[in-house]
N, C-alpha and C positions, 0 to 999 in steps of 0.2 A: 543449168539450175543453181538455185540461189543455195550456196550453203548456210545449215542449220546454226542458228546461236551455240546451240549445245553443243556442236563436233567443232564450232571455231579454236583458232587459233588460242591462246593463252592470252590474254591483254594485261601490258602492266598497267598497276591504278595508280593516282598518288596520292598521298598522305592524305589529301583531304575527301579524294574519293571513294577511298576506302573504308572513310568515316561515311560519308556519305552510307555506300552498300549498309552497312551496319544501321544507320536511323532507319534507313526502307524496311528492316529485319525485326524490327520491335515495332510496338505500339503506339499508337497516335498518345497516349497519354505521356509512354516513357519519352517517347522522343520530343512530347512538349518540353516537358521540365527537362529535357536537355538542353534545347534552344532557350530554355528562361537562365539559362550557366551563362548562354553567350555574347559577347557584345553585339553591336549590328553588323559592323562589318564580315564578321565572322559567321553569322545567319545567312549573308547576301553568299560567302562564299560557299560553303554546306547547300546552300537551296539549287543553286546553279550546279553545282556536283551532282545534287539528286538525280539534278532531268539529266545530267550527262551519260547517268548510268540506269538510266531506266531500263535497259535489252541487256543487261547484264546477265549470263548463263550460268544455268546450278555449278559445274564444276569455277565458275569465275568465285560465284559467292562461295563456295568452299575452301576455294585457295585465300581466298580475305579473310573467311573466319576462322584457318589453320593460323593466316600469321597475327591474328588477336589472340589466339589464345598464346600463343607463344609468347607474344609481346608478354602478356600477363603473366604467365608462367617467370616470366624471367625477373618478374618487377617484384621487389619487395619494401615495404611498409618502412621510413626511415622515421626513425624517430626521434628527433628532436627539433631543437626551435631553429629555422635557417636564418629568422630576423639577425643577429649580431654580423653574421657572415655575409649575409649581403647588405647589410651597410657600409660591411668597411670595407668591401668590394665597390662603391656605389664610390663612398668616399674619396678615395682613392684615387677614381676612375675620373672623377667629377667635380672630386673639390669640396668641402663642406654645404657650403650656400645650397648647391642647385643639387647635391646631393639630397637633401634636405627639402626640396621640392618636388624633387622623381617619387622619392621614397613615400611622400605623403602625401602620391595619388594612386600608385601602386601596392603601398603595405595592404593586405586584407583586415577588413575590420571587422568584430563578433559582430555585430548586426550589420545586413545589409544597408550600404548607404541609397538610399533613396536621388541622390544629386548622379546619380552615376545615369538615372536611366533618365534624366536629362537629355541624354543624345540622340535620343529619339526623339524628340519634339523638334521640331522646323524650329528657325529662328522668332519669324511672324508668332508663330504658336507661343513659344519663351516669353516674346515680350507681349504677350495678349496676357500671360499669368503674370507679369511681376509689374505691369502698368501702373496697379492700385494699390499697390504693394509700397511699405514704406519701402526706400533707398535701399537702408541697410541690408534688408532682406535680399534685396536684386543684387548688392553686390557679393556679399557671400555665395547664391549662385553660379554669379559669373565667374565670382575667382578660383570655380571648379570647373570650366567645362572649355572646349577648344577654343583658344584665343581669338581664333577666325568666327568661330562660332558666337559670340559673346561681343565680336566688331561690328557683327550684322544687328545682333538682340537689342546692342546699342542705340546703330541708328534708327531702329523699328521704335524705340520708348520716348515718348512726350520729350518735345525739345528741353524742358528744362529743366527734366530730370537728367539726361544726361551728363552735365557734368559734375552732376552732388553723385548720381554711385559712380562715376570714373574716380572721384576723389577719395570716396569710401573705401572701395578697393586696393587705391596706394596705401591707406592707413587701417590698413583691418588689424586686427590684434584678435587676440583671444574675445571669442564670440558669448557678452550675455546670454545670462539664460532668460530675458528676455524677446531677446531678440530670437534665438533658440526657438524659443515658443514660440514667436511667430511664422519663424521658417516648416515647422514642422504642420503646425498649424495650415499653411499655406499649402503645404507637401498632400497633406490630408485630402487637401480635397482636388486632387487631382487623383484621379483613376490609376493604382497603378503604381505610384510614390507614397512614400514609407518617408520612416525618420530617421534622416541626416547624423552623419558625424560633426565632426570640428572644425570644422577648414581655416585656412587663413588665406590672405591673400599678400599686397605687398605692392610697392613702385613694382616691380618689372615685370608680375601678373597685370595690373595698370596698362604700364609698356608697349608691353607684348600686344595688348588687346588694340590700342591705338595705332599700333604699327600693321595689324591687320586691316584696319578701318579705311575709308575712303578717305582722299589731301580733305575734303571739302569739311569732314569732322570736324578730324585733328583740328584745322584750325578755328575751325568755331566752337569745340569744347575746350581746347587749350586755352586758351584768356580765362575763360571764365573759372575755368580752377584755377588760375592762379588769382585770380581777384578771391575766392573762398578761403586759399593757402598755398601761396607763393612761392615756399620752400617745397612743398610736397609738388607740383607741378615743377619744379627745376629738376629735381630729384624723375620725374618723370620721362622729361625730356632728354636727359643725361642714358637715362635707360634706353629709350625710345632710339637713341643714337650710336653707336660707340664708335671706337677710332677702326675696327675692323671692317664696319659699315662704309667706311672710304670707299675700300673697295672695289665696291658695288658700283660709285659712281661712272660715269660715260667720260669717255678718254679727255672730250673740250673741259667737263668741269673739272676733272681732276686736275687737266693743267692752271686751270685759272686757278683752282686750291695753289695749287703748288709755289705761283709765282707769286699769290698773297700771303703769305707763310714765312717770316723772319727766316733768316738761314738759319741762324742757331737752334730757332726752336724746331728747324726743321731735320736736322741735324741728329738732335737727342729724339728725336719724336720714330725716328725711322731708326736707331740701333735698336732700338726695342723691337721692333720687327723683323718677320723672319723673313727669310733670304727668298721665298716666291712672293712671298707681299713688299718685300721693300725692290726688288727686280720690277712691279706694278706698280709703284710711285715713280721709282726711275725711270720707267718708257713714255712718261708724260712729260717729264722733261725735253728740253735741247739735249744733245750727246756732251755739250761742253760742261752744261751747271749740272748733268747727271753725276759726272768725274768727279767736277767739283766738292758735292755734297760725297762720292763712294769715299772720295780720299780722306776726306774731313771727318769722316764715323772711323774710319781705321784708324787716323790720327788718335781720334778721344781716348781710345784703350775701353778700359773699363767705367762705366761711370755709373751716378746710384738710380736704382729702379724707381724711385722717388720722383727724381729728376726728369726721369724719360715720361713718366704718367706724368708729369702735369705737362711736360712737353704736348704729348699723344690730346690732354683737354685743351691744352691755346691750340690747336690746329680744329678740332672739334669746334671750340668756338669761333673761328675766322668762318668755319664752312658755315655755323648756322647763318653766320652772316649775311654772309654772301646769298645762302637759300631767301632770305627774309628782303632782298634785296633784288632777288630776279636774277640774279648773275649767274646760278647755277640751280638743277634741281638736285635734293636730295631725295632716297626714302621712294614714298610710292605718288611723290606729288604730280607725276604725269600725269594719273590717273582723271584727273577733270577735263583733261583736252581730248579734242574731238578732232 
């Protein structure tokens, strides 16, 4: 005879399953209000958990409620502004520039930011929303969504619009009142989207989008951005491909690059790499050549950081040249091969 649920052995619930049990106990309106506070991934996880706990027995419900009450009693309101502490931790961990980027995305705003609701839209729908708008409005929006999503949106925008939008993302500064008004008007026309805040972009944001786009998009858009603004295009390319990205080259391409770089440049560039990264570079060389480079690195002793960075930039320049010549492949260049 099958054992009844009420007499079943106690079941262990994960945190999200406990939340699912509580959600099943509240009314529809209360549950809907809670769901509105969650991001799309959290909604999916919670919904899946609600199906998983649909057969929960009464003793298990009671156990979940007891746990919730105990946790609630142990909590107390902490009446201080956490922003300074969080900013300090982020800055120490990530550095000022990266910390500013992260904080701009996670800091709660007094007014709900409608741009966050764009995470619920498919790239095709987002492109349809933007295709007839001013490129500056599209740039502001795309600078505030995940780069992978923004890359797909760029691909669905009209061809003449693509380089203009990416260039504006790379050069975004404080948003003008007119652009902000246009943005609010655009979002107001989309059900469920309200007024946004004041986001910023930058060449790093534009580079992240290009790195997520297919190689064909990069090859088509980047030369046209260079015609609009050569300096901005150069900075985007520099952000798209940094020294650490060389570690992602296949062994053949990395070996070709190592042979093409002047030995003095190579020694200085690797002097600034950590041991693990240096081992990957040296493994692409012959044993004799690797031993020679290793000996020269040890013999150099301390070197100026500016010299190391300059050498690494020279290596990157060589890598880009070899890629343009078709000698090696960088990044996602293989995406268009079948």
